[in-house]
C-alpha positions in Angstrom: 15.6 -67.7 62.5 17.3 -70.6 64.0 15.1 -74.0 64.1 15.8 -73.9 67.8 13.2 -73.3 70.2 12.5 -69.4 70.6 12.3 -68.4 73.5 10.7 -64.9 74.6 10.8 -62.4 77.1 8.6 -59.2 77.7 9.4 -56.2 79.9 7.6 -52.8 80.5 7.2 -49.9 82.3 4.9 -46.8 82.6 6.6 -43.8 82.3 5.4 -40.0 83.7 6.6 -38.5 80.2 5.1 -38.0 77.0 5.1 -40.6 74.5 7.4 -38.8 71.9 9.8 -37.8 74.7 10.3 -41.9 75.6 10.5 -42.4 71.7 12.9 -40.3 71.3 15.3 -41.3 74.1 15.3 -45.1 72.9 15.6 -44.0 69.0 19.2 -42.3 69.7 21.2 -45.1 69.6 24.3 -43.2 69.8 23.5 -41.8 73.3 22.6 -45.5 74.7 25.7 -45.5 76.7 24.6 -42.5 78.7 20.8 -43.5 79.2 21.4 -47.2 79.3 23.7 -48.7 82.2 24.8 -52.1 80.5 25.5 -50.1 77.3 29.3 -49.3 76.6 29.5 -47.9 72.9 27.4 -47.8 69.9 28.8 -47.5 66.3 26.4 -46.6 63.7 27.8 -48.4 60.9 24.7 -47.0 58.3 21.4 -45.0 58.7 19.2 -43.7 56.3 16.8 -42.5 59.1 14.4 -45.2 59.2 17.0 -48.2 58.9 20.0 -48.3 60.3 23.2 -50.9 61.0 25.0 -50.7 64.5 27.6 -52.4 66.4 27.3 -52.3 70.1 29.1 -53.2 72.9 27.3 -54.0 76.4 27.9 -56.0 79.5 26.0 -59.0 80.3 26.1 -61.1 83.2 29.4 -59.3 84.2 30.9 -60.2 80.6 31.4 -57.5 77.9 29.6 -59.0 75.0 30.0 -57.1 71.2 27.1 -57.6 68.2 26.0 -56.1 65.4 22.0 -55.2 64.7 19.8 -53.8 62.4 16.9 -51.3 63.2 13.8 -50.3 61.7 12.3 -47.1 63.2 8.7 -46.4 62.9 8.4 -43.0 64.3 4.4 -42.9 63.5 3.6 -46.0 65.6 6.3 -45.3 67.9 7.8 -48.9 67.5 11.8 -50.1 66.8 12.2 -53.7 65.9 15.7 -55.0 65.7 17.6 -58.0 65.0 21.0 -58.9 65.6 23.1 -60.1 62.6 25.9 -61.6 64.2 25.0 -62.2 67.9 27.4 -62.7 70.7 27.8 -66.3 72.2 26.0 -68.3 73.7 23.1 -66.8 71.1 22.3 -68.2 67.9 19.7 -65.6 67.1 18.3 -62.6 68.9 16.1 -59.9 68.1 12.8 -57.7 69.4 10.7 -54.6 69.4 10.7 -51.3 71.5 7.1 -50.2 71.8 5.9 -46.7 73.3 2.0 -46.6 73.9 0.4 -43.4 74.9 -1.4 -43.2 77.8 -3.0 -39.5 77.7 -0.7 -36.3 77.1 1.9 -36.8 79.7 2.5 -40.6 80.4 3.0 -43.5 78.4 3.5 -47.3 78.4 7.1 -48.6 77.1 7.1 -52.3 76.2 10.6 -54.1 75.3 10.1 -57.7 73.5 12.9 -60.3 72.6 12.9 -63.3 71.2 16.0 -65.7 71.2 17.7 -69.1 70.5 20.7 -70.6 71.6 22.8 -73.6 70.0 21.0 -76.9 71.0 18.8 -75.2 73.3 21.0 -75.8 75.9 19.5 -75.1 79.4 22.6 -73.3 81.0 22.8 -71.5 78.1 19.2 -70.4 78.2 19.3 -69.6 81.8 22.6 -67.1 81.3 20.6 -65.3 78.1 17.3 -65.1 80.2 19.5 -63.7 83.6 21.4 -61.4 81.4 18.2 -59.8 79.4 16.2 -59.8 82.6 18.8 -57.8 84.2 19.6 -55.2 81.2 16.2 -54.9 80.3 15.3 -53.7 84.2 18.4 -51.6 84.0 17.5 -50.1 80.8 13.4 -49.4 81.4 14.2 -48.2 84.9 16.8 -45.6 83.5 14.5 -44.3 80.8 11.6 -44.1 83.4 13.8 -41.8 85.5 15.4 -39.6 82.9 12.0 -39.2 80.8 10.3 -38.3 83.7 12.3 -35.1 84.3 12.6 -34.9 81.0 12.1 -31.1 80.8 15.6 -30.6 82.9 17.4 -33.2 80.7 19.0 -30.8 78.5 20.5 -29.1 81.8 21.9 -32.3 83.6 23.4 -33.6 80.0 26.6 -32.3 78.8 29.3 -32.8 76.4 32.7 -30.9 76.1 36.1 -31.4 74.6 39.8 -30.4 74.8 42.5 -30.8 72.2 46.5 -30.4 72.3 48.5 -29.9 69.3 51.6 -32.6 68.8 54.6 -32.1 66.7 55.1 -35.7 66.5 53.9 -38.9 65.3 50.2 -40.5 65.9 51.3 -43.6 66.8 53.2 -42.5 69.6 50.5 -40.4 70.8 48.3 -43.6 70.6 50.6 -45.5 72.2 50.7 -43.5 75.1 46.8 -43.3 75.4 46.5 -47.1 74.8 49.3 -48.5 77.5 47.1 -47.6 80.4 49.0 -50.0 82.5 52.0 -47.6 82.8 49.9 -44.5 83.7 50.4 -44.5 87.6 54.0 -44.4 86.5 53.4 -41.6 83.7 50.0 -39.5 84.7 50.6 -38.1 88.1 47.0 -37.7 89.1 46.3 -41.7 88.7 47.6 -43.3 91.8 46.3 -46.7 90.7 45.3 -48.6 87.8 44.3 -52.3 87.2 43.2 -53.7 83.7 42.6 -56.7 81.9 41.6 -57.2 78.3 39.0 -59.8 78.2 39.5 -59.8 74.2 42.0 -57.8 72.0 40.6 -54.2 71.8 38.6 -54.4 75.1 40.1 -52.9 78.2 38.5 -53.4 81.6 40.2 -50.9 84.0 39.7 -50.0 87.6 41.6 -46.5 88.5 42.2 -44.2 91.4 42.5 -40.5 90.5 43.4 -37.5 92.7 41.6 -34.2 92.3 43.0 -30.5 92.8 41.8 -30.7 96.6 43.8 -33.9 97.4 40.8 -36.4 97.3 40.5 -39.8 95.8 38.2 -40.8 93.5 38.0 -44.5 92.2 36.1 -45.0 88.9 35.7 -48.6 86.9 35.6 -48.4 82.8 35.4 -50.4 79.8 37.3 -48.9 77.2 37.0 -50.1 73.1 40.2 -49.5 71.2 40.4 -48.6 67.7 44.0 -48.5 66.6 43.4 -48.3 62.9 41.3 -45.2 63.3 43.4 -44.0 66.3 40.5 -43.7 68.6 39.6 -45.2 72.2 35.9 -45.0 73.4 35.1 -45.6 76.9 32.2 -45.4 79.4 32.5 -45.6 83.2 30.8 -48.4 84.8 31.3 -47.1 88.5 31.4 -43.2 88.5 31.8 -40.5 91.2 28.8 -39.1 93.1 28.2 -35.9 91.0 27.4 -38.1 87.7 25.0 -41.0 86.9 26.7 -41.7 83.5 30.2 -40.7 82.0 31.4 -41.4 78.4 34.7 -40.3 76.6 36.9 -40.7 73.6 40.4 -40.2 73.0 41.1 -39.2 69.1 43.8 -38.3 66.7 43.8 -36.4 63.8 47.0 -36.3 61.6 47.7 -34.1 58.9 51.2 -32.6 57.1 52.2 -30.8 60.2 51.5 -32.9 63.1 48.6 -34.6 65.2 45.4 -32.9 66.9 44.8 -35.1 70.0 41.3 -34.7 71.7 39.4 -35.8 74.6 35.8 -35.5 74.7 33.4 -36.1 77.5 29.7 -36.5 78.0 27.9 -36.6 81.3 24.9 -36.9 82.9 24.8 -35.4 86.1 23.2 -36.7 89.1 20.9 -33.8 90.4 20.3 -35.7 94.0 24.1 -35.8 94.8 24.6 -32.0 94.1 24.3 -30.4 97.7 25.9 -33.3 99.4 29.4 -32.8 97.4 29.3 -29.5 96.6 27.3 -27.7 99.6 23.8 -26.7 100.2 24.0 -23.6 98.0 25.0 -25.2 95.0 22.8 -26.4 91.9 22.9 -27.7 88.6 25.0 -24.7 87.0 27.5 -25.1 89.8 27.7 -29.2 89.1 28.2 -28.2 85.5 31.0 -26.0 86.1 32.7 -28.3 88.6 32.5 -31.3 86.6 33.8 -29.3 83.4 36.5 -28.2 85.2 37.5 -31.6 87.0 37.2 -33.6 83.9 38.9 -31.0 81.7 41.9 -30.4 83.8 42.5 -34.1 84.1 42.1 -35.1 80.3 44.3 -32.1 79.4 47.1 -33.0 81.9 46.8 -36.5 80.0 47.0 -35.0 76.3 49.8 -32.7 77.5 51.9 -35.8 79.2 51.3 -37.7 75.6 52.3 -34.4 73.9 55.4 -35.0 75.7 55.8 -38.5 74.8 55.7 -38.0 71.8 57.7 -34.9 70.9 60.5 -36.4 73.1 60.8 -39.3 71.0 61.2 -36.9 68.0 63.6 -35.5 69.7 65.6 -38.4 70.5 65.4 -39.3 67.1 66.7 -36.3 65.7 69.8 -35.9 68.2 
């Protein structure tokens, strides 16, 4: 811990769900991008079941920040302690504890503690961190409260699926197509507009207009984290269509001696309260699942096929 002054914050919420359910939600860090609005992506670097090493990307006061953390999970006490190993500026240190306290069989109190220091205890930096911590903590606790309250239906509202295509071409050409999103409006027919910035290498912040099969336009905003050496691109939509409260995804490439398998994976939390508004008064969760699966799968498969054509055309051109 730094010799600078230690600042502490406390956030808490009462949740109408069993303590074990709430602990399970906060323990599963890989799903935080689905459950926590500020969280963009989590990479689990190491884990032995009770201790884990994570790298995280999240929004903080409108900026994208990344850091590595170590967590210690105590299932019996329903506590998770965390400490950032490489904090993001302006932090010098950051840590804290998640605590789940039972309040009977069907409710609990969720407490989130933070402690942090900044270089020189600069007042502006302290205020920036306090604002980001307060905003993110409230968003995280509020969404956990909402998800956990309907925990018996959560399995119906959370869905994951993937689509793949086989490419007879080099993996670097496929990755190039998927990475160069600034060119998609001229290459991908269902993308009518796309604006992108790169606040740091490997991180893309984008706003995109897409067209559905019925001709309607949807505007989404996303943050993408690119791993060129692993040939992966992960993303989270930070502004989603009405039927989804959360949407994350990944483009991944696996190369072998005969070509490349390119996969588009989606994970979604459905927004139940908007289903009838979007799909009509008779629609329910099953119809919403089917609609989202078809809509996302159709667009991502179209993009996969365009990446395939792009990569294979380069092979044909060189061969000619």
